[in-house]
BAFI-3210 file (N, C-alpha, C; in Angstrom, 3 decimals, decimal comma, padded with zeros to 6 digits):
// residues 235
n [1|2|3|4|5|6|7|8|9|10|11|12|13|14|15|16|17|18|19|20|21|22|23|24|25|26|27|28|29|30|31|32|33|34|35|36|37|38|39|40|41|42|43|44|45|46|47|48|49|50|51|52|53|54|55|56|57|58|59|60|61|62|63|64|65|66|67|68|69|70|71|72|73|74|75|76|77|78|79|80|81|82|83|84|85|86|87|88|89|90|91|92|93|94|95|96|97|98|99|100|101|102|103|104|105|106|107|108|109|110|111|112|113|114|115|116|117|118|119|120|121|122|123|124|125|126|127|128|129|130|131|132|133|134|135|136|137|138|139|140|141|142|143|144|145|146|147|148|149|150|151|152|153|154|155|156|157|158|159|160|161|162|163|164|165|166|167|168|169|170|171|172|173|174|175|176|177|178|179|180|181|182|183|184|185|186|187|188|189|190|191|192|193|194|195|196|197|198|199|200|201|202|203|204|205|206|207|208|209|210|211|212|213|214|215|216|217|218|219|220|221|222|223|224|225|226|227|228|229|230|231|232|233|234|235]
n.u [-002,940|-000,902|002,572|004,886|007,003|010,158|012,327|015,627|017,054|016,382|018,469|020,489|021,871|023,244|023,928|025,647|025,042|026,296|025,085|025,512|025,045|024,975|023,239|021,608|020,486|018,831|017,786|017,003|017,156|016,110|014,594|014,953|015,532|015,397|016,377|016,326|019,079|020,787|020,639|018,693|017,428|016,525|014,187|012,808|010,496|009,470|008,190|006,958|007,599|009,591|010,886|013,555|014,238|015,811|014,351|012,471|011,448|011,674|010,608|011,964|010,746|011,609|012,814|011,718|012,433|014,460|015,206|017,622|019,108|021,011|019,564|020,914|024,277|024,852|023,674|022,746|021,913|020,624|020,786|019,171|019,549|017,691|016,324|014,026|010,761|008,695|008,902|007,467|004,945|005,334|006,089|004,328|003,444|003,733|006,108|004,938|005,637|007,306|009,126|010,210|011,429|013,338|014,933|015,981|017,327|019,414|020,711|021,608|023,233|025,273|026,222|027,163|029,430|031,167|031,520|032,538|032,086|029,413|028,114|025,844|023,677|023,781|023,281|020,620|019,506|018,081|015,597|014,653|014,220|012,146|010,187|009,757|008,690|006,312|002,738|001,040|-000,424|-003,900|-006,605|-008,637|-011,263|-011,382|-011,345|-011,046|-012,714|-011,339|-009,148|-008,861|-006,205|-004,963|-007,091|-008,419|-006,512|-006,530|-009,141|-008,787|-006,891|-008,308|-009,637|-008,317|-009,015|-010,916|-011,606|-010,504|-011,120|-010,544|-012,908|-014,148|-012,467|-012,788|-015,516|-015,614|-014,090|-015,880|-015,860|-015,799|-014,645|-012,701|-012,067|-010,934|-008,765|-007,129|-006,589|-005,167|-002,833|-001,824|-001,521|-000,442|001,512|001,399|-000,431|-003,821|-004,240|-001,660|-000,887|-002,567|-001,533|001,101|000,449|-000,593|001,591|003,333|001,941|002,163|004,970|005,303|003,955|005,572|007,943|007,173|007,242|005,411|004,493|005,270|003,168|000,937|001,012|000,529|-002,125|-003,418|-003,047|-004,101|-002,663|-002,316|-000,889|001,803|004,191|003,730|003,611|006,248|007,726|006,829|007,827|010,564|010,836]
n.v [032,508|034,506|034,263|036,791|038,537|037,724|037,485|037,868|040,902|041,427|039,761|040,359|039,389|040,447|039,477|038,730|035,976|033,294|030,699|027,389|024,697|022,555|020,441|021,472|021,248|022,077|023,265|026,019|028,003|030,491|033,292|033,382|035,528|035,806|037,428|037,578|038,250|037,615|035,117|032,049|030,708|027,617|026,565|024,596|024,508|022,881|021,044|022,718|024,120|026,623|029,243|031,562|034,354|037,290|040,146|038,624|037,038|035,435|034,265|032,160|030,345|029,831|026,577|025,397|022,969|023,276|022,709|023,389|024,680|026,074|027,090|026,076|027,155|028,925|031,254|034,240|035,744|038,322|037,867|037,758|036,881|036,594|037,182|038,497|038,868|039,997|039,220|036,923|037,465|037,843|035,467|033,898|035,342|037,239|039,887|043,223|045,315|044,516|045,587|047,793|046,431|044,889|046,887|048,041|045,821|045,529|047,872|047,476|045,354|046,513|048,130|046,234|045,432|047,534|048,091|049,857|052,423|052,448|052,106|053,052|052,542|049,758|049,221|049,967|048,424|045,845|046,680|048,331|046,510|044,952|046,907|047,424|045,049|044,574|045,281|048,431|049,948|049,237|051,457|053,791|053,261|050,641|048,875|045,856|043,186|042,729|040,100|038,482|037,047|035,995|035,437|033,559|031,574|030,730|029,693|027,450|025,973|024,805|022,810|020,609|017,944|017,714|017,346|019,802|022,178|024,283|025,551|025,599|027,398|029,646|030,125|030,922|033,319|034,781|034,736|033,814|030,542|030,752|033,459|033,487|031,728|033,197|035,545|034,376|033,535|036,062|037,460|035,770|034,438|031,881|028,882|028,098|025,561|024,879|026,887|026,108|023,646|024,345|025,884|023,888|022,231|024,015|024,288|021,748|021,589|023,464|022,248|020,003|021,160|022,077|019,807|017,771|014,429|012,496|010,943|011,943|014,612|014,148|013,157|015,426|017,316|016,278|014,520|011,497|009,483|008,833|008,469|009,777|012,399|012,692|012,354|014,661|016,760|016,300|016,861]
n.w [-093,569|-095,847|-095,530|-094,338|-096,608|-096,578|-098,179|-099,624|-101,187|-104,727|-107,058|-109,890|-113,109|-116,026|-119,201|-122,345|-124,325|-126,219|-128,335|-129,429|-131,966|-130,369|-128,128|-125,165|-121,753|-118,770|-115,529|-113,369|-110,332|-110,541|-112,324|-115,871|-118,484|-121,850|-124,755|-128,156|-130,381|-132,491|-135,068|-134,381|-131,516|-130,571|-128,280|-125,698|-123,267|-120,489|-122,179|-124,021|-127,096|-128,742|-130,809|-130,538|-132,077|-133,502|-132,027|-130,700|-127,589|-124,401|-121,153|-118,669|-116,105|-112,574|-111,832|-114,092|-116,441|-119,292|-122,695|-125,160|-128,182|-130,863|-133,881|-136,810|-136,882|-134,871|-132,386|-130,731|-127,653|-125,515|-122,110|-119,074|-115,809|-113,009|-109,742|-109,301|-108,275|-109,770|-112,430|-112,696|-113,632|-116,281|-117,446|-118,882|-121,061|-124,080|-124,838|-124,091|-125,800|-128,266|-130,405|-128,963|-126,891|-128,202|-129,315|-127,003|-125,969|-127,896|-127,457|-124,732|-125,147|-126,517|-124,510|-122,626|-123,958|-123,478|-120,590|-118,578|-119,516|-119,495|-117,132|-115,610|-117,325|-117,418|-114,766|-114,457|-116,405|-115,976|-114,822|-116,796|-118,839|-117,744|-117,520|-120,278|-121,024|-119,667|-119,887|-120,189|-117,229|-116,431|-117,425|-115,512|-116,114|-116,658|-114,501|-112,578|-110,858|-107,671|-106,591|-103,568|-102,708|-100,450|-098,752|-100,339|-100,423|-097,748|-097,642|-099,321|-097,953|-095,904|-097,182|-098,255|-098,267|-100,243|-103,752|-105,204|-107,796|-110,722|-111,241|-108,757|-107,314|-108,856|-108,437|-105,726|-105,941|-107,377|-110,231|-113,698|-114,757|-116,902|-116,665|-114,107|-114,405|-116,206|-114,724|-112,645|-113,958|-114,694|-112,264|-110,358|-111,692|-112,686|-113,674|-112,662|-111,355|-110,898|-109,094|-106,952|-106,370|-105,586|-103,332|-101,646|-101,333|-100,017|-097,608|-096,605|-096,265|-094,376|-092,202|-091,826|-091,105|-088,678|-087,109|-087,478|-088,411|-091,487|-092,382|-090,959|-091,983|-094,670|-094,644|-093,664|-095,586|-097,927|-099,615|-101,491|-100,301|-097,845|-099,285|-101,679|-100,789|-099,912|-102,231|-103,675|-102,047|-102,452|-105,134]
ca.u [-002,515|000,354|003,693|005,548|008,106|011,484|013,369|016,674|016,809|016,584|019,829|020,493|023,047|022,874|025,125|025,454|025,381|026,278|024,657|025,912|024,011|025,023|022,029|021,770|019,301|018,957|016,814|017,709|016,240|015,844|014,113|015,909|014,951|016,213|015,951|017,132|019,837|021,274|020,252|017,489|017,678|015,403|014,069|011,635|010,326|008,461|007,433|006,442|008,704|009,519|012,224|013,802|015,024|015,954|013,086|011,659|011,927|010,934|010,976|011,890|010,461|012,407|012,407|011,185|013,481|014,426|016,233|017,976|020,204|020,949|019,142|022,070|025,520|025,099|022,703|023,153|020,770|020,814|020,264|018,999|019,275|017,193|015,442|012,970|009,471|007,835|009,009|006,514|003,779|005,750|006,461|003,429|002,891|004,695|006,398|003,964|006,136|008,458|010,082|010,902|012,297|014,459|015,912|016,594|018,253|020,541|021,490|022,247|024,315|026,374|026,783|027,943|030,743|032,024|030,859|033,053|031,532|028,004|027,778|024,548|022,736|023,717|022,686|019,214|019,040|017,009|014,378|014,146|013,704|010,803|009,224|009,434|007,926|004,993|001,827|000,728|-001,496|-005,249|-007,171|-009,594|-012,515|-011,291|-011,021|-011,607|-012,964|-010,086|-009,121|-008,188|-005,505|-004,692|-008,372|-008,712|-005,580|-006,982|-010,239|-008,328|-006,169|-009,261|-010,428|-007,452|-009,675|-011,873|-010,964|-010,724|-010,951|-010,458|-014,238|-014,366|-011,710|-013,455|-016,796|-015,208|-013,601|-016,936|-015,418|-015,932|-013,432|-011,680|-011,527|-010,031|-007,479|-006,380|-006,144|-004,164|-001,574|-001,383|-001,249|000,386|002,586|001,222|-001,799|-004,635|-003,994|-000,276|-000,982|-003,208|-000,514|002,123|-000,087|-000,764|002,960|003,878|001,338|002,792|006,289|005,131|003,564|006,673|008,931|006,613|007,405|004,350|004,990|004,939|001,842|-000,085|000,999|-000,096|-003,515|-003,914|-002,962|-004,818|-001,902|-002,831|-000,001|003,042|005,284|003,430|004,068|007,744|008,140|006,515|008,732|011,853|010,848]
ca.v [033,813|034,493|034,680|038,031|038,436|037,864|037,117|038,882|041,792|040,717|039,700|040,422|039,271|040,724|038,979|038,261|034,534|032,647|029,293|026,600|023,728|021,445|020,402|021,733|020,995|022,298|024,084|026,804|028,532|031,971|033,626|033,731|036,289|035,733|038,286|037,217|039,281|037,034|033,733|031,613|029,788|026,725|026,249|023,878|024,744|022,002|020,448|023,748|024,520|027,947|029,767|032,948|035,068|038,779|040,736|037,742|036,924|034,459|034,135|030,777|030,419|028,947|025,184|024,853|022,362|023,636|022,184|024,463|024,614|027,085|026,636|026,424|026,937|029,970|032,245|035,164|036,330|039,008|037,001|038,309|035,969|037,452|036,608|039,561|038,143|040,642|038,560|035,840|037,848|037,885|034,192|033,225|036,262|037,843|041,307|044,148|046,107|043,786|046,438|048,534|045,533|044,501|048,071|048,136|044,710|045,940|048,966|046,901|044,484|047,453|048,611|045,180|045,393|048,587|048,253|051,034|053,630|052,311|051,489|053,490|051,816|048,350|049,146|050,043|047,587|044,834|047,408|048,801|045,326|044,650|047,957|047,218|043,814|044,591|046,142|049,581|049,622|049,518|052,772|053,809|052,726|049,164|048,257|044,527|042,708|042,364|038,769|038,429|035,822|035,472|034,826|032,337|030,531|030,224|028,850|026,207|025,223|023,975|021,865|019,703|016,611|017,756|017,422|021,206|022,392|025,715|026,088|025,881|028,628|030,763|030,454|031,687|034,592|035,435|034,968|032,582|029,718|031,307|034,715|033,264|031,185|034,273|036,366|033,673|033,619|037,433|037,990|034,843|034,022|030,443|028,423|028,005|024,318|024,935|027,737|025,330|022,564|025,046|026,214|022,641|021,776|024,955|024,025|020,506|021,850|024,200|021,259|019,120|021,955|022,165|018,583|016,765|013,308|012,532|010,361|012,999|015,698|013,676|013,127|016,817|018,208|015,596|013,648|010,126|008,541|009,488|008,415|010,782|013,675|012,671|012,605|016,031|017,524|016,140|017,593]
ca.w [-094,153|-096,517|-094,718|-094,800|-097,567|-095,914|-099,100|-099,833|-102,396|-106,010|-107,653|-111,376|-113,871|-117,415|-119,996|-123,691|-124,358|-127,556|-128,298|-130,628|-132,234|-129,404|-127,279|-123,745|-120,956|-117,375|-114,842|-112,348|-109,258|-110,773|-113,661|-116,927|-119,575|-123,110|-125,882|-129,332|-131,106|-133,776|-135,286|-133,719|-130,446|-130,417|-126,836|-125,278|-121,743|-119,913|-123,275|-124,970|-127,925|-129,416|-131,371|-130,141|-133,007|-133,282|-131,721|-129,919|-126,202|-123,567|-119,768|-118,205|-114,623|-111,757|-111,791|-115,381|-117,251|-120,668|-123,607|-126,096|-129,137|-131,901|-135,212|-137,576|-136,097|-133,828|-132,072|-129,617|-126,927|-124,273|-121,086|-117,743|-114,758|-111,948|-108,725|-109,011|-108,358|-110,750|-113,726|-112,679|-114,389|-117,669|-117,878|-119,834|-122,034|-124,957|-124,445|-124,494|-126,898|-128,735|-131,013|-127,980|-126,144|-129,048|-129,386|-125,645|-125,910|-128,682|-126,679|-123,602|-125,686|-126,791|-123,158|-122,067|-124,599|-122,875|-119,266|-117,787|-119,982|-119,536|-115,756|-115,265|-118,174|-117,012|-113,417|-114,603|-117,487|-115,693|-114,586|-118,103|-119,574|-117,148|-117,996|-121,696|-121,194|-119,082|-120,478|-119,363|-116,269|-116,867|-117,133|-114,379|-116,563|-116,946|-113,203|-112,526|-109,469|-107,004|-105,969|-102,285|-102,791|-099,121|-098,253|-101,145|-099,956|-096,441|-097,949|-099,917|-096,937|-095,041|-097,999|-098,991|-098,437|-101,315|-105,089|-105,617|-109,230|-111,062|-111,101|-107,295|-106,942|-109,635|-107,793|-104,511|-106,385|-108,103|-111,585|-114,516|-114,868|-117,770|-116,065|-112,975|-114,905|-116,801|-113,645|-111,864|-114,747|-114,697|-110,922|-109,605|-112,551|-112,968|-113,920|-111,422|-110,649|-110,453|-107,910|-105,951|-105,977|-104,875|-102,042|-100,816|-100,967|-099,013|-096,343|-096,164|-095,849|-093,081|-091,128|-091,578|-090,320|-087,309|-086,450|-087,817|-089,141|-092,882|-092,557|-090,607|-092,888|-095,983|-094,393|-093,364|-096,804|-099,024|-100,479|-101,492|-099,438|-097,374|-100,338|-102,665|-100,255|-099,868|-103,680|-103,999|-101,317|-103,045|-106,402]
c.u [-001,170|001,431|004,289|006,720|009,439|012,620|014,390|016,403|017,139|018,020|019,719|021,849|022,695|024,109|024,619|025,837|025,247|025,938|025,088|024,745|024,085|023,855|022,389|020,474|019,599|017,773|017,564|016,640|016,000|015,129|015,166|015,129|015,814|015,594|016,890|017,825|020,303|020,879|018,951|017,925|016,380|015,360|012,754|011,524|009,141|007,563|006,845|007,589|008,460|010,885|012,341|014,779|015,151|014,518|012,161|012,253|011,081|011,499|010,862|011,800|011,394|011,886|012,018|012,459|013,364|015,557|016,419|019,111|019,985|020,410|020,267|023,295|025,621|023,894|023,205|021,931|021,365|020,067|020,277|018,693|018,886|016,299|014,233|011,587|008,553|007,869|008,042|005,337|004,076|006,031|005,645|002,802|004,016|004,925|005,234|004,290|007,398|009,489|010,943|011,896|013,493|015,462|016,617|017,692|019,557|021,412|022,268|023,432|025,538|027,038|027,597|029,364|031,699|031,428|031,306|032,409|029,970|027,454|026,354|023,481|022,628|023,102|021,167|018,610|017,947|015,659|013,795|013,609|012,264|009,739|008,793|008,553|006,496|004,042|001,532|-000,409|-002,846|-005,751|-008,219|-010,905|-012,477|-010,895|-011,752|-011,824|-011,634|-010,207|-008,267|-007,468|-005,236|-005,937|-008,688|-007,759|-006,015|-008,246|-009,817|-007,661|-007,070|-009,989|-009,537|-008,047|-010,564|-011,065|-011,247|-010,445|-010,902|-011,855|-014,608|-013,682|-012,380|-014,766|-016,583|-014,848|-014,663|-016,563|-015,832|-014,594|-012,348|-011,143|-010,580|-008,707|-006,559|-005,823|-005,053|-002,803|-001,035|-000,857|-000,397|001,531|002,514|-000,159|-002,547|-004,292|-002,533|-000,167|-001,512|-002,225|000,607|001,691|-000,187|000,617|003,567|003,246|001,950|004,159|006,270|004,827|004,800|007,769|008,488|006,663|006,345|004,909|004,609|003,550|000,785|-000,204|000,259|-001,643|-004,130|-003,986|-003,498|-003,907|-002,373|-002,174|001,174|004,183|005,011|003,828|005,615|008,296|007,926|007,501|010,150|011,928|010,945]
c.v [033,697|034,979|035,976|037,709|038,719|037,592|038,283|039,744|041,010|040,835|039,624|040,131|039,434|040,394|038,816|036,754|033,986|031,185|028,613|025,586|022,486|021,560|020,676|021,604|021,242|023,048|024,884|027,432|029,966|032,174|033,799|034,355|036,295|036,601|038,052|038,404|038,801|035,579|033,385|030,577|028,903|026,332|025,571|023,941|023,887|021,487|021,395|024,352|025,906|028,277|031,214|033,563|036,473|039,392|039,849|037,469|035,877|034,535|032,729|030,890|029,541|027,573|024,622|024,332|022,807|023,083|023,272|024,131|025,677|026,423|027,077|026,255|027,845|030,870|033,045|035,731|037,240|038,205|037,709|037,199|036,794|036,750|037,517|038,868|038,728|039,957|037,404|036,160|037,929|036,542|033,528|034,192|036,881|039,291|042,236|045,038|045,550|044,657|047,233|047,671|045,115|045,656|048,189|046,975|044,982|046,950|048,389|045,961|045,339|047,917|047,430|045,098|046,444|048,963|049,509|052,343|053,572|051,731|051,836|052,733|050,378|048,209|049,142|049,149|046,562|045,520|047,859|047,656|044,937|045,642|047,808|046,010|043,958|045,569|047,311|049,229|049,960|050,878|052,653|053,155|051,277|048,370|046,891|044,163|042,245|040,884|038,866|037,085|035,188|034,757|033,558|031,211|029,934|029,294|027,506|025,357|024,391|022,955|020,915|018,332|016,576|017,799|018,822|021,378|023,933|026,340|026,408|027,179|029,866|031,108|031,315|033,082|035,413|035,738|033,697|031,817|030,298|032,601|034,451|032,694|032,253|035,137|035,678|033,727|035,019|037,809|037,077|034,235|032,511|030,056|028,135|026,702|024,308|025,806|026,875|024,247|023,176|025,462|025,036|022,207|022,737|024,649|022,685|020,717|022,533|023,198|020,322|019,883|022,152|020,922|017,520|015,675|013,334|011,999|011,299|014,106|015,338|013,645|014,536|017,576|017,489|014,844|012,238|009,166|009,326|009,513|009,478|012,169|013,726|012,943|014,071|016,971|017,447|016,873|019,095]
c.w [-094,768|-095,603|-095,204|-095,720|-096,873|-096,858|-099,268|-101,063|-103,643|-106,518|-109,165|-111,946|-115,339|-118,259|-121,466|-123,748|-125,737|-127,379|-129,545|-130,943|-131,369|-128,430|-125,836|-123,056|-119,516|-116,852|-113,815|-111,428|-109,350|-112,076|-114,651|-118,058|-120,751|-124,182|-127,036|-129,976|-132,435|-133,881|-134,544|-132,726|-130,293|-128,881|-126,517|-123,752|-121,341|-121,055|-124,290|-125,786|-128,502|-129,976|-130,964|-131,170|-132,720|-133,074|-130,970|-128,543|-125,487|-122,171|-119,406|-116,657|-113,874|-111,710|-113,074|-116,192|-118,677|-121,521|-124,728|-127,037|-130,206|-133,190|-136,162|-136,666|-134,910|-133,611|-130,821|-128,957|-125,783|-123,186|-119,708|-116,779|-113,552|-111,018|-108,468|-109,332|-109,451|-112,093|-113,845|-113,565|-115,875|-118,253|-118,884|-120,798|-122,920|-124,445|-124,884|-125,657|-127,381|-129,476|-130,017|-127,138|-126,908|-129,178|-128,061|-125,520|-126,672|-128,023|-125,490|-124,005|-125,915|-125,479|-122,516|-122,687|-124,041|-121,521|-118,448|-118,197|-119,911|-118,174|-115,404|-116,048|-117,732|-115,622|-113,587|-115,727|-117,117|-115,469|-115,887|-118,928|-119,028|-117,547|-119,412|-121,966|-120,800|-119,790|-119,593|-118,366|-116,839|-116,578|-116,011|-114,836|-116,796|-115,649|-113,157|-111,044|-108,883|-106,460|-104,660|-102,225|-101,429|-098,544|-099,039|-100,746|-098,684|-096,751|-098,448|-098,867|-096,037|-095,816|-098,796|-099,092|-099,586|-102,616|-105,673|-107,094|-109,469|-110,932|-109,687|-106,914|-107,590|-108,896|-106,541|-104,840|-107,184|-109,579|-112,375|-114,454|-115,636|-117,286|-114,927|-113,400|-115,503|-115,712|-112,813|-112,631|-114,687|-113,268|-110,051|-110,439|-112,842|-113,157|-112,595|-110,676|-110,119|-109,142|-106,743|-105,432|-105,142|-103,459|-101,110|-100,456|-099,924|-097,651|-095,784|-095,650|-094,518|-091,926|-090,764|-090,745|-088,881|-086,537|-086,697|-088,653|-090,632|-093,101|-092,125|-091,522|-094,243|-095,831|-094,305|-094,715|-098,074|-099,995|-100,362|-100,609|-098,910|-098,445|-101,390|-102,150|-100,251|-101,290|-104,091|-103,279|-101,935|-104,328|-106,166]
res [m|r|a|p|d|l|s|p|p|a|h|h|e|l|v|l|r|d|y|s|d|s|h|g|s|h|a|h|d|h|f|q|v|l|v|g|l|q|g|v|l|e|i|e|v|e|g|r|g|a|g|i|g|p|g|q|a|q|v|v|a|p|g|d|r|h|d|f|r|a|r|g|s|h|s|r|c|l|v|l|d|t|t|q|a|a|w|a|r|c|a|e|r|a|p|a|d|a|p|q|l|h|a|l|a|r|y|l|a|h|c|i|a|q|p|q|a|s|a|l|a|l|l|h|g|p|a|l|l|l|e|a|w|r|p|a|p|p|s|a|g|s|r|r|r|r|i|d|w|a|l|l|a|e|w|a|r|t|r|w|h|e|p|l|s|v|a|d|l|a|e|v|a|c|l|s|g|s|q|f|a|q|r|c|r|e|e|q|g|m|g|a|m|q|w|l|r|a|l|r|l|a|h|a|r|e|l|r|l|g|g|m|s|v|a|q|t|a|r|r|t|g|y|r|s|p|s|a|l|t|a|a|l|r|r]
***
C-alpha cells in the first residue's frame, strides 16, 4: 500500500531570472516552472528541446537534467521553484490557457519589482499560476474509469520477477495501452514505465532500509544484479 504523505508543506520561490547566451546545465530536487517574458530561452530537458518565448512556458520535473541558454544575447523568464506535488500533472502538458498564464506572469513580474506593495499577490502567485496552467475539471458527463493506483502498485510489487509492460498494467486497469499511458501522465505526472521503475526502486529502498542485503533485495525486486540495484539507488 502507498505510504502516508509525511512530506513537509510545499515551499515556493517566485523570481524574475535573466539568461544570457552562456550555456548552463543542471538538475534540482524541486519543480521549476518557467514562463517566458522577453526573448527566447532555449532549453533541453532530458534530451527534449524547446524554446520558451513570451507567452510560452514549461515545467521541469525534479531530477530532470536540463541545458539552457538564451537565443541571442538575453532572455527573461518568470521562474517558480516549488515542491508542490500538484505540478507533476503539468510537467508533460502545455498550459491550458496560455494567454491567461502570460498575462498573469506579466502581472507577477510587476509585483516582484515592488514586493512591499504587492505582498498579497506574491503570496498567492504560485497557486494562481497552477490554476492558470491546469485544465478545468471534467464535466459530470465525461467521467472516466477510476484507476486504483494503490491496488495496481500492490499487484506490480508481487511480480517484479516478470517483464512487466504497459500493456500488462493497462489490462489490470481495464484500459487500452494508450489510455493507460495518458492517464498515468495525467494522474502520476510521469510515463507508465517511469512510474513502474520508480515504484520498483521505492520498494528496493524500503527493503534496504529494513536491513535486507543488496543481493537479496536485487533478487526480490527483479534487478538483474546487485550492482544494477546499487547503481539505481545512487542515481
